[in-house]
C-alpha positions in Angstrom: 75.9 10.8 20.0 74.7 7.5 18.4 71.7 5.4 20.1 72.2 2.2 20.6 68.9 -0.9 19.8 69.1 -3.8 22.2 69.0 -6.6 20.2 66.8 -9.4 21.1 69.7 -11.7 22.4 70.4 -9.0 24.9 67.1 -9.9 26.5 67.3 -12.3 29.0 66.2 -15.6 28.6 64.2 -16.1 31.7 61.9 -13.5 30.5 61.4 -14.4 26.6 60.6 -18.0 28.5 58.0 -16.4 31.1 56.3 -14.0 28.1 56.0 -17.0 25.9 54.1 -19.0 29.0 52.1 -16.1 29.3 51.0 -16.3 26.0 50.0 -19.7 25.4 48.3 -19.8 28.9 46.4 -17.4 27.4 45.5 -19.0 24.2 44.9 -22.2 25.7 42.6 -20.3 28.0 40.7 -18.9 25.1 40.6 -22.3 23.4 39.0 -23.9 26.2 36.0 -21.0 26.3 35.7 -21.5 23.0 35.3 -25.5 23.1 33.4 -25.4 26.6 30.8 -23.0 24.2 30.4 -25.5 21.5 29.5 -28.7 24.0 25.6 -26.8 23.9 25.6 -26.8 20.6 22.3 -28.5 18.5 23.8 -32.0 16.6 21.4 -33.2 14.2 22.4 -37.1 13.3 21.2 -38.6 10.4 21.7 -42.2 9.3 19.8 -45.3 8.1 21.5 -47.2 10.5 20.4 -47.2 14.3 24.2 -48.7 15.7 25.8 -45.9 14.2 23.5 -43.3 15.9 24.1 -45.1 19.1 27.8 -44.8 18.5 28.2 -41.5 17.3 25.8 -40.2 20.5 28.2 -42.2 22.5 31.1 -40.5 20.9 29.5 -37.4 21.8 27.8 -37.8 25.0 31.6 -39.4 26.5 33.0 -36.4 25.3 30.5 -33.6 27.0 28.2 -33.2 23.9 23.9 -34.0 24.9 21.9 -31.6 22.5 21.2 -34.3 19.9 18.6 -34.8 17.3 18.4 -38.0 15.1 17.1 -39.6 12.4 17.3 -42.7 10.7 14.3 -41.7 8.3 15.8 -39.9 5.2 12.5 -38.5 4.0 11.7 -36.8 7.5 15.4 -35.6 7.2 15.1 -32.0 6.0 12.2 -31.0 7.7 13.8 -32.1 10.8 16.3 -30.1 10.2 14.7 -26.7 8.8 12.7 -27.1 12.2 15.2 -27.6 14.8 18.3 -25.3 13.0 21.0 -27.3 14.6 24.6 -26.2 14.6 25.9 -28.9 13.0 24.8 -32.2 10.8 26.6 -35.9 10.7 25.0 -37.5 7.5 25.2 -40.8 6.2 25.4 -40.9 2.3 24.2 -44.4 1.6 20.2 -44.3 2.3 17.5 -45.6 0.9 14.5 -43.3 -0.7 16.8 -40.5 -0.3 20.4 -40.5 -0.3 22.7 -37.8 1.3 23.3 -36.0 -2.0 19.7 -35.5 -2.9 20.0 -33.7 1.1 22.6 -31.8 0.7 21.0 -30.4 -3.2 18.3 -29.7 -0.9 20.2 -27.6 1.2 21.8 -25.2 -1.5 18.0 -24.3 -2.1 18.0 -22.8 1.3 20.1 -19.8 2.6 20.0 -20.9 5.8 20.8 -24.7 5.5 23.3 -23.5 3.6 25.4 -21.9 7.0 25.1 -25.5 9.1 28.1 -27.5 8.2 27.8 -30.8 7.3 30.2 -33.4 7.8 29.5 -36.5 5.4 29.6 -39.9 7.2 30.4 -42.5 4.1 32.2 -45.8 4.0 32.9 -45.2 -0.3 36.4 -44.6 -1.7 34.9 -43.5 -5.2 36.4 -39.3 -5.7 33.6 -38.5 -7.5 31.5 -38.8 -5.1 33.6 -37.1 -2.2 34.0 -34.0 -4.8 30.3 -33.7 -5.6 29.7 -33.7 -1.9 32.1 -30.8 -1.5 30.6 -28.9 -4.3 27.4 -29.3 -2.7 29.0 -27.2 0.0 29.9 -30.7 2.6 32.3 -29.6 5.1 34.4 -32.4 5.8 34.1 -36.6 5.6 34.6 -39.3 7.5 35.0 -43.0 6.9 32.6 -45.3 8.1 33.1 -47.0 10.4 33.9 -43.6 12.5 36.8 -43.4 15.0 35.9 -41.1 17.8 39.7 -40.0 17.3 38.8 -38.3 14.5 35.5 -36.9 14.5 35.7 -35.3 17.8 38.3 -32.8 17.0 36.6 -32.1 13.4 33.3 -32.0 14.8 34.8 -29.7 17.5 37.0 -27.0 15.1 33.9 -26.9 12.8 31.4 -25.3 15.6 34.1 -23.2 16.6 34.3 -21.7 13.1 30.2 -22.2 13.1 29.8 -20.0 16.5 32.2 -17.3 15.3 30.3 -16.9 12.2 27.1 -16.8 14.4 28.5 -13.6 16.3 29.7 -12.3 13.5 26.3 -12.1 11.9 24.4 -10.9 15.2 27.1 -8.5 15.5 26.2 -6.9 12.1 22.7 -7.5 12.4 22.9 -5.0 15.6 25.0 -3.0 13.9 22.5 -2.6 11.1 20.0 -2.3 13.3 21.5 0.7 15.5 22.0 2.1 11.9 18.4 1.6 10.7 17.5 3.3 14.1 19.7 6.2 13.8 18.1 7.0 10.2 14.9 6.5 11.0 15.8 9.1 14.1 17.5 11.4 12.1 14.9 11.8 9.3 12.1 11.9 12.0 14.3 14.9 13.5 14.7 16.4 10.2 11.6 16.4 9.3 10.2 17.8 12.4 13.0 20.7 12.3 11.1 21.8 8.4 7.9 21.6 9.8 8.3 24.0 12.5 10.8 26.0 10.4 7.9 26.3 8.1 5.5 26.7 10.3 7.6 29.7 11.3 7.0 31.6 8.5 2.9 30.2 7.6 2.1 31.3 11.6 2.8 35.2 10.1 -0.4 35.1 8.4 -2.0 31.4 9.3 -2.9 30.5 12.6 -2.8 26.9 11.6 0.5 26.3 10.3 -1.5 24.1 8.0 -1.1 25.9 4.9 2.2 24.7 4.1 1.4 21.3 5.1 -1.2 21.2 2.5 0.9 22.3 -0.6 4.0 20.2 0.9 1.2 16.9 0.6 -0.7 18.8 -2.8 3.0 18.4 -4.5 3.7 15.1 -3.1 0.1 14.3 -5.2 1.6 16.0 -8.1 5.4 14.1 -8.4 3.7 10.6 -7.7 1.4 11.4 -11.0 4.1 12.9 -12.9 5.9 9.5 -11.8 8.9 10.4 -9.2 10.3 8.2 -7.4 9.1 7.8 -3.6 12.4 8.8 -2.0 12.3 12.1 -4.0 8.5 12.4 -3.7 9.3 12.5 0.3 12.0 14.7 -0.5 9.8 17.3 -2.5 6.9 17.1 -0.2 9.2 18.3 2.7 11.2 21.1 0.5 7.7 22.3 -0.9 6.7 23.2 2.4 9.3 25.6 2.7 8.2 27.5 -0.1 6.8 31.1 1.5 10.0 30.9 4.8 10.6 34.3 3.2 7.3 35.5 4.9 9.2 36.1 8.3 10.6 38.9 6.9 7.5 40.9 5.6 5.6 43.4 7.9 2.3 42.3 9.9 0.3 45.0 8.1 1.4 43.8 4.6 0.5 40.1 5.6 -2.7 40.2 7.2 -4.0 43.7 4.9 -7.4 42.7 4.3 -7.8 44.4 0.8 -5.9 44.3 -2.5 -2.1 45.4 -1.7 -0.6 48.6 -3.4 2.1 48.7 -5.4 4.6 49.8 -3.3 3.4 46.5 -0.7 2.9 44.3 -3.3 6.9 44.8 -4.0 7.8 44.3 -0.2 5.7 40.8 -0.6 7.6 39.7 -3.4 10.1 40.0 -1.1 9.5 36.6 0.7 11.2 34.4 -1.6 14.7 35.8 -0.9 14.6 36.4 3.4 15.8 32.6 4.1 18.9 32.3 3.0 19.5 35.3 4.9 18.5 33.5 8.1 20.7 30.7 7.6 23.4 32.0 6.1 23.9 35.7 6.6 24.5 38.4 3.9 26.4 41.8 4.3 24.4 44.3 4.7 25.0 45.5 0.8 24.1 42.0 -1.0 21.0 41.9 1.3 19.7 45.0 0.2 19.7 44.0 -3.4 17.8 40.5 -2.4 14.7 42.2 -0.8 12.2 40.3 -2.9 10.3 37.6 -1.1 10.5 35.0 -4.5 14.8 35.5 -4.1 14.4 35.8 -0.2 13.4 32.3 0.5 15.7 30.9 -1.8 18.7 32.4 -0.2 17.6 32.1 3.5 17.5 27.7 2.4 21.0 27.9 -0.3 23.0 25.3 1.9 25.2 23.1 -0.3 25.9 20.7 2.0 22.2 20.2 1.9 20.2 18.7 -0.9 17.1 19.2 0.7 17.8 22.9 1.7 18.6 23.0 -2.6 15.7 22.0 -3.1 13.8 24.0 -1.1 15.6 27.1 -2.3 14.3 26.2 -6.0 11.2 26.3 -5.0 11.2 29.2 -3.1 12.3 31.1 -5.7 10.4 29.8 -8.4 7.3 29.2 -6.9 6.5 32.6 -7.9 7.3 32.1 -11.5 4.8 31.7 -14.6 5.1 28.8 -17.8 4.8 32.0 -19.7 7.4 34.0 -18.4 5.9 37.0 -16.7 6.3 35.6 -13.0 8.6 36.9 -10.5 11.6 37.4 -9.8 13.3 36.3 -12.7 11.0 35.6 -15.2 11.6 32.2 -15.9 9.7 30.4 -19.2 8.3 27.2 -19.8 10.5 24.6 -18.7 13.1 27.0 -17.8 11.5 26.8 -14.2 12.2 23.7 -12.2 9.9 20.7 -12.1 9.5 21.5 -8.7 8.7 25.1 -8.7 5.9 24.6 -11.3 4.7 22.2 -9.0 3.9 24.3 -5.9 3.3 27.1 -7.9 0.1 24.9 -8.8 -0.4 23.6 -5.3 0.3 27.2 -3.5 -2.7 28.8 -6.0 -4.9 26.3 -5.6 -4.4 26.0 -1.7 -4.9 30.1 -1.8 -7.9 29.8 -3.4 -9.5 27.2 -1.8 -8.8 28.6 1.7 -10.3 31.5 3.4 -8.2 34.4 3.6 -7.6 38.1 5.3 -9.0 39.5 2.2 -11.3 36.9 0.8 -13.6 33.8 1.6 -13.1 30.4 0.6 -14.2 29.1 -3.3 -15.8 25.7 -4.0 -13.4 23.5 -5.6 -15.1 23.6 -8.9 -14.5 27.5 -8.6 -10.6 26.6 -7.9 -10.4 24.6 -10.7 -11.9 26.9 -13.7 -9.5 29.6 -12.1 -6.4 26.9 -12.2 -7.8 25.7 -15.8 -7.9 29.4 -17.4 -4.8 29.5 -15.9 -3.6 26.7 -18.3 -0.2 28.0 -20.2 -0.1 30.9 -19.6 0.5 30.5 -15.1 0.5 27.1 -15.1 2.3 24.1 -16.7 -0.2 22.2 -18.7 1.7 18.9 -17.5 1.4 19.6 -13.9 -2.2 20.5 -14.2 -3.2 17.8 -15.8 -1.2 15.7 -13.1 -3.0 17.8 -10.6 -6.7 17.3 -12.1 -6.2 13.5 -12.2 -5.7 13.4 -8.8 -9.2 15.0 -7.5 -9.7 12.9 -5.1 -6.5 12.7 -3.4 -6.5 16.8 -3.1 -10.1 16.7 -1.8 -9.0 14.2 0.6 -6.0 16.1 1.7 -8.3 19.0 2.3 -10.7 17.3 4.6 -7.7 15.7 6.8 -5.3 19.2 7.1 -9.0 21.7 7.0 -8.2 24.8 8.8 -9.4 25.8 12.4 
């Protein structure tokens, strides 16, 4: 079986004519709307001849335009144009004191004025002058004396184009504002989710949840002192707040025990660094049984490859109990093999533990806390990180005051 496709000549002539007429009416209506939209456009006329200004205003008024600002003093033209922000400028070239070319030069120094179309009015036939005006951004030329039959269509075309560009720019600004607004909302949502998740673990042994906030802010202080970029500081502050999320999986009897933990209890406490991934990305039972160490457990919760923030949080959760001398857990990493974020969080976490009241101890003074940290230089803590922490002691104390536990 064959399929026959009608050729264009198979359509009735009257159908084609009706379609063409309909299309033409639509185009005419669209053009009319655009033309009407230009009649309120603001037009600045700069010409040292007052009679020329009167003639131009008459032509434009008869065509339906009414929004004019004029000057015959070229020295005030630039200030006038900057103040009025017109949609189009009719500019005479040959004027005393300040020429039209001088004004075009000044247009090029102002981004806003560069977007205003300019019709140059001139009685010169010098091609070099015309070329220079075009180089300086002039949109069109009209010979003096101005013929309204030339003026009106050229002016209308430039105003329609200006109107279209303004609409495009306004739409682009609206889109950019929507993107900024949505980005801000997403950032706020992300931050709140991190705070809630961090508190979920911290409320197990800290009824204010301020520990995780303070640790995050201490880490941010260290990061700034070490020269991290603002965006990286913000990310590491959020990620550090999840360093103890694995405590969700630690029994209350161990978390809140007032005395020293037994070896078996301490082994269970170590599991808090690996619990996180099991919440976000559950593992088979046999694998979960292997990952019963708190350093690895917190990292395991947070290991989500699609999220740079959670990947960073996973590294911190897994490594904030490693020691500079290699005697930490769960991996026994040493020196700079420990991620810098883990080394910073180690200092911040220990300082907050020392400087706040816990079930098993009273809060220590700042001097004693700093002394204990200094004793861990080169063994527990990275000396460079410790120096950065001490260098911002005033900021550290302010954070303690701002986020003091109840």
